[in-house]
C-alpha positions in Angstrom: 142.6 118.7 102.5 139.4 120.3 101.1 137.8 118.7 98.1 136.2 120.9 95.4 134.5 118.1 93.6 133.0 114.8 94.7 131.7 112.0 92.5 129.2 109.6 94.1 128.2 106.1 93.0 124.4 105.9 92.7 123.2 102.4 93.6 123.9 101.4 97.1 125.6 104.7 98.0 123.1 107.6 97.3 120.0 105.5 96.6 118.5 102.3 97.9 117.5 100.8 94.6 117.3 97.2 95.7 113.5 96.8 95.9 113.0 98.1 92.3 115.9 96.0 91.0 114.5 92.9 92.7 111.0 93.5 91.3 112.4 93.9 87.8 114.7 90.9 88.0 111.8 88.7 89.0 109.6 90.2 86.3 112.2 89.2 83.7 112.5 85.7 85.2 108.8 85.2 85.6 108.0 86.2 82.0 110.3 83.4 80.9 109.1 80.7 83.3 112.3 80.8 85.4 112.4 80.6 89.2 112.3 84.0 91.0 115.1 85.2 93.3 114.9 86.5 96.9 116.0 90.0 97.9 119.2 88.6 99.6 120.0 86.7 96.4 119.6 89.8 94.2 121.6 91.8 96.7 124.4 89.3 96.4 124.3 89.3 92.6 124.7 93.1 92.4 128.0 94.6 91.1 129.6 95.1 87.7 126.4 96.2 85.9 122.9 95.0 85.3 123.9 92.5 82.6 126.0 90.7 85.2 123.0 90.9 87.6 120.8 89.0 85.1 123.6 86.5 84.2 123.8 85.7 87.9 120.0 85.6 88.4 119.2 83.1 85.6 119.6 79.4 86.4 123.0 77.9 85.5 122.9 76.5 82.0 120.5 79.1 80.6 121.3 79.6 76.9 122.4 83.0 75.7 119.2 83.7 73.7 117.1 83.2 76.8 119.5 85.2 78.9 119.2 88.1 76.4 115.4 87.8 76.4 115.3 87.9 80.2 117.7 90.9 80.1 115.4 92.8 77.6 112.3 92.2 79.7 114.2 93.2 82.9 115.4 96.4 81.2 112.0 97.5 79.9 110.4 96.8 83.2 113.1 98.6 85.2 112.9 101.7 82.9 109.2 101.9 83.7 109.5 101.1 87.4 112.9 102.4 88.6 111.1 105.0 90.8 108.5 102.8 92.4 110.3 102.2 95.7 113.8 103.7 95.2 114.8 106.6 97.4 117.8 108.2 99.0 119.3 106.5 102.1 118.6 108.3 105.4 120.8 111.4 105.7 121.8 111.6 102.1 119.8 114.7 101.1 120.9 116.8 104.1 124.5 115.7 103.4 124.2 116.8 99.7 122.6 120.0 100.7 125.4 120.8 103.1 128.1 120.0 100.5 126.2 122.1 97.9 126.0 125.0 100.2 129.7 124.7 100.9 130.4 125.1 97.2 131.4 121.5 96.5 130.6 120.4 93.0 129.1 117.0 92.8 128.3 114.4 90.2 127.1 110.8 89.8 128.8 107.9 88.2 126.9 104.7 87.5 127.0 101.7 85.3 123.2 101.7 85.4 121.3 102.4 82.2 121.7 106.2 81.4 117.9 106.9 81.0 117.4 105.5 84.5 120.3 107.5 86.0 118.8 110.7 84.4 115.4 110.0 85.8 116.7 109.2 89.3 118.9 112.3 89.3 116.0 114.6 88.2 113.8 113.1 90.9 116.1 113.1 93.9 119.2 115.3 93.3 118.3 118.1 90.8 118.8 120.7 93.5 122.4 119.6 94.1 123.8 118.2 90.9 
């Protein structure tokens, strides 16, 4: 069966975004005097959106007002730094080029903040999607 359209997840599929997410999580925590998280911890906390990432990153018992403040600082930092270290996984660009040249339409789905998705798409995949 030949597919005419493919939709890819962004984080962890097309792009390795972990380093920038880790830096932004720790920025939000640091601003509020909370303990920072390791890369393996942040990796384990990923899934079901960035708000859940922050909920899992703050210490247990953090009140909702502080959680929302950490989230706001994470979000503003990530929007400014989402391209610092993020890049396609090895082999992704040649794969997308091959699919594009074969006439396959492609798109991205993500629960990431839309401005960040648009920036990442323009930076890395504009030739294909």
